[in-house]
PLY file of the C-alpha trace (Angstrom):
ply
format ascii 1.0
element vertex 160
property float x
property float y
property float z
element edge 159
property int vertex1
property int vertex2
end_header
5.46 -17.79 25.97
8.96 -16.68 25.31
8.00 -14.85 22.29
5.03 -13.49 22.55
3.58 -13.14 26.41
3.29 -10.00 28.32
6.14 -10.71 29.93
8.19 -12.94 27.53
11.96 -12.40 27.59
12.12 -12.03 23.65
8.90 -10.21 23.51
9.50 -7.08 21.72
12.60 -8.09 20.45
13.71 -9.33 17.23
14.28 -13.21 15.95
16.86 -13.58 13.38
15.31 -15.12 10.13
17.37 -18.01 10.44
15.66 -19.14 13.57
12.26 -18.45 12.32
12.74 -19.99 8.67
9.77 -17.60 7.65
9.51 -16.23 4.53
11.91 -12.98 3.86
11.16 -11.15 1.27
8.91 -8.37 3.54
12.36 -7.94 5.42
14.23 -7.58 1.79
11.54 -5.08 0.61
12.31 -2.89 4.04
14.72 -0.93 3.29
16.52 2.05 4.50
15.02 4.19 2.12
11.29 2.82 2.68
11.92 3.43 6.45
12.99 7.23 6.08
9.99 7.62 4.09
7.74 5.96 6.66
9.85 8.31 9.09
8.72 11.55 7.64
4.79 10.96 7.66
2.91 12.27 10.65
1.02 15.81 11.30
1.21 18.44 13.60
-0.70 16.21 16.51
1.81 12.88 15.57
4.88 11.68 13.91
6.50 8.26 12.97
10.02 8.14 13.96
11.09 5.16 14.75
11.13 2.84 11.59
14.56 0.85 10.77
15.17 -2.13 8.64
15.93 -5.01 11.21
17.88 -8.34 11.46
14.29 -10.29 11.36
11.15 -10.13 12.82
9.69 -8.65 15.75
7.91 -10.93 18.39
4.96 -8.81 19.07
1.79 -9.81 22.02
-0.88 -12.37 20.91
-3.41 -9.97 22.67
-6.43 -10.47 20.35
-4.81 -13.59 17.96
-8.44 -14.40 17.41
-9.17 -11.21 15.42
-5.75 -11.17 13.40
-5.91 -14.24 10.98
-4.70 -14.61 8.36
-1.51 -15.40 10.43
2.32 -14.96 9.71
3.83 -11.97 9.21
2.87 -11.88 5.34
-0.49 -13.59 5.98
0.08 -17.23 4.63
-1.52 -18.84 6.72
-5.56 -19.06 7.00
-5.87 -20.26 10.95
-4.55 -21.11 14.02
-5.36 -24.48 13.67
-3.00 -24.17 10.35
-0.41 -22.21 11.90
-0.07 -25.53 14.42
0.39 -27.69 11.15
3.90 -28.71 9.68
4.54 -26.30 6.73
4.09 -28.81 4.31
0.63 -29.37 5.50
-0.46 -25.83 5.44
-3.09 -24.63 2.81
-1.11 -23.97 -0.35
-3.90 -21.54 -1.76
-6.78 -20.08 -0.16
-9.43 -17.18 -0.07
-8.90 -14.44 2.39
-11.02 -11.67 2.82
-14.51 -13.25 4.23
-16.19 -11.83 7.08
-17.30 -15.13 8.51
-15.42 -16.40 11.23
-14.28 -19.93 12.08
-13.84 -20.33 15.88
-12.92 -23.63 15.58
-9.95 -23.47 13.84
-9.72 -19.54 14.47
-9.61 -17.18 11.87
-11.54 -16.06 8.80
-12.99 -18.71 6.32
-11.18 -19.07 3.56
-12.18 -21.99 1.54
-12.11 -21.97 -2.07
-14.80 -23.70 -4.43
-12.79 -26.33 -6.83
-15.52 -26.12 -9.24
-14.63 -22.61 -10.61
-11.68 -23.64 -12.04
-10.95 -20.11 -13.59
-11.90 -18.04 -10.00
-11.74 -20.72 -7.13
-11.98 -17.47 -4.51
-14.89 -15.41 -6.69
-14.65 -11.62 -6.22
-12.33 -12.69 -3.12
-8.37 -12.69 -3.71
-6.74 -16.10 -4.09
-3.92 -16.47 -2.00
-1.16 -18.40 -3.80
2.06 -19.21 -1.11
3.65 -20.20 -4.33
4.55 -16.82 -5.25
7.50 -15.06 -4.16
6.81 -13.31 -0.84
3.97 -15.42 0.13
5.83 -18.51 1.25
3.92 -19.97 4.41
7.18 -22.04 5.94
9.08 -21.72 9.21
7.62 -20.54 12.60
7.72 -24.82 13.60
6.92 -23.43 17.18
4.08 -25.94 18.34
4.10 -27.77 14.94
4.91 -31.06 16.81
2.29 -31.04 19.76
0.13 -33.65 20.11
-3.65 -32.87 18.66
-4.77 -32.70 21.98
-2.50 -30.28 23.09
-3.40 -28.10 19.99
-6.79 -28.12 20.64
-6.01 -26.99 24.60
-3.55 -24.08 22.68
-5.89 -23.09 20.90
-9.18 -22.98 23.19
-6.21 -20.75 25.23
-5.60 -18.78 22.12
-9.43 -17.59 21.85
-9.35 -15.98 25.47
-6.02 -13.90 24.82
0 1
1 2
2 3
3 4
4 5
5 6
6 7
7 8
8 9
9 10
10 11
11 12
12 13
13 14
14 15
15 16
16 17
17 18
18 19
19 20
20 21
21 22
22 23
23 24
24 25
25 26
26 27
27 28
28 29
29 30
30 31
31 32
32 33
33 34
34 35
35 36
36 37
37 38
38 39
39 40
40 41
41 42
42 43
43 44
44 45
45 46
46 47
47 48
48 49
49 50
50 51
51 52
52 53
53 54
54 55
55 56
56 57
57 58
58 59
59 60
60 61
61 62
62 63
63 64
64 65
65 66
66 67
67 68
68 69
69 70
70 71
71 72
72 73
73 74
74 75
75 76
76 77
77 78
78 79
79 80
80 81
81 82
82 83
83 84
84 85
85 86
86 87
87 88
88 89
89 90
90 91
91 92
92 93
93 94
94 95
95 96
96 97
97 98
98 99
99 100
100 101
101 102
102 103
103 104
104 105
105 106
106 107
107 108
108 109
109 110
110 111
111 112
112 113
113 114
114 115
115 116
116 117
117 118
118 119
119 120
120 121
121 122
122 123
123 124
124 125
125 126
126 127
127 128
128 129
129 130
130 131
131 132
132 133
133 134
134 135
135 136
136 137
137 138
138 139
139 140
140 141
141 142
142 143
143 144
144 145
145 146
146 147
147 148
148 149
149 150
150 151
151 152
152 153
153 154
154 155
155 156
156 157
157 158
158 159
């Protein structure tokens, strides 16, 4: 709650990468030049102005979190239930892009078809956490909760 609640003391602030332990490739790719280019975008009615590289990732509110799958800043975790697992137990490969919703685990169905060795995701994208920038490591908050506590947290998150 301190990082993501509306009145959380860290909501809207930057958490250093070493504190959350998530993949840092997106951070590395967001250079001063990229920020300057984004700040040039606009029309006569709106303009982007405040993009700047940070020392980590910004803690955002979780309103509508039930519909923002896949999770983490790089989309490397298919469901909220998977996010509450230790990184070693999170899916290493999955198929994002489905429009079928998984109400129990909170996210979109991203099941692979093991009978299709050449293309286990069919026409969907095959997300591999082993690829640079796709790691699902870090963000250990909630991973040590009891299963009943995780269930309660997921039910709460569905209401946001």
